[in-house]
N, C-alpha and C positions, 0 to 999 in steps of 0.2 A: 421872591425869587424862586426857592425852595422848590413852592407849590408850581411853579410853571417849570423849572425844570422838573420835578417829578412826574406832572402833565405830558409835557412833551416826550419820556420815557415812557409810562405807558400807554403812550398815543403808539409810537414807534413799534413796543413790544405787541400792542394789538393790532397794528397792521402785518408785523413780520409773523403772528401766529394765524390770521387769515390769507395771507400770501402761502404762508408753509399747509395750510390745512388745502388750499386750493390744488396746489400744486401736487402735496400726495394723494389727494381724490384724482388727479388727471393721470398721474402715474399709475396708479394703482386699475383705473379702468383703461388704459395700455394694456398693461402687464395682463391682464381679465382678456382684452379680446386677442391678444399675441397666446396667450395657450388656448384660446376658442382657435385661432387658426392652426395651430400646430397641432391641434389633434384632427382635425380638418385633412392638413398635410396628413400625416400620419396612415390614416384612414386611406386616404388616395393613392399613395403610396406601397401600399400592403395589397391593393387591387390590381395593382401593375402585373401587364406580363412579363416572362424574361425573353427576349428576342438577344440572339445572337450572329454571329454572321459564319457560314461556311461557302468554302469553296469550289464548284464542281468544273471538272474538267471532261468533255465528253472526245474521246479520242476516236476518229474513224478509222485509223489506220490507213490512208488514203491522202496525207498532208493536209487534211482536213482537223481541224481540233476547232472547239466552243468553248468560250469559257465564261463562268457565271459568277459573279460575288452574291450569296444568297444570302436575306435576313430568318432565321427560321424562329420559331417560338417555343419556347421549351414545354413539352408533352402536348404537343398536339401536331407539330408538320417538321417533324423533327429525324425521320428517319430516312436512309440514302434512297426508297423508292417514292417517299414524297417529294423531296428536290427534283429528281431525276421528270417525274411528273410531271411538276411546276415549268421545266423550260423546254420539253420534250416532248413530241408524240408517241408513245411506247407502246408497243401492244406485249403484252406479258401472260402468262400460264399459272393460274394459281392454280396450287397445290397442295391440298386442306389436308395433308397428311404432315406436312412439314411444316404448314401453318404461313405460307408465303411462297413466293414468286418466283419464275425463271423468266426474265426479261429475255421476250424473241425478238423484238428489234428495236432500232432506236433512230426516229426520224427517218422512216422507211429502209433502214441497212438492216437486214433478215440477219438471221444466223443461220450459218451455213453448214450443217452436218454433214456434208458429201467431201465436201474441204475441209471440215474440222475447225471452220470459224465460229467462234462464240462471242458475246460479249460478258465481260468480267469486270468487275472494279476493285477497289483497294481505297484504303482508310487512312490518309498519312501516310502512303507510302508500304503498306501492309497488305499483302491480300485477305480478302476479308472472310472467313471461318461461316459467318452467319449470311443468310440470306437478304438481299437488300430492305423489304419490310422489315426485320429483326435487328436490323443494323442501325442503332441510336447515333446519331451526331452530336457532338457538342462545339464550344467556342472556338474558332478555329482551326475545324477541320476543314481535312482537304479529299476529296473524294475524285478519283479519279476510273472513267469507264474508258475500257479499251477495246473497241475490236481484233480480239486476238486467236492466232489459232493454236489451238492446243494440242 
């Protein structure tokens, strides 16, 4: 009887050892697979470009106002000039000495020097001290172009 109990006990231990080995091998394989997927996802994440939201308002000072919500890519199309050019037909003059532009017209509304009307822009409510090509935008910035008498 004692031999029989010993054989049963050894059989149970053998089944347990084989089962534990199979489960361990499966979990090890799953762990390796997950680690490889993680490395792959991390690599893809590093390659993603950063995009953010900016807002553009064009006030023609005649009751017409255009509003835009834009997504810009960090370092690529993130200047005031870039977003204006993306949504409006513009005429401009490039001044090499400043490395920037003067906006001459937006959607057909030309600057009018004889009456002192010009296109000016503000970022987050502040008059810009740099030109449109040199004013970088960041997440949540609000740009306002206004046809203004100066």
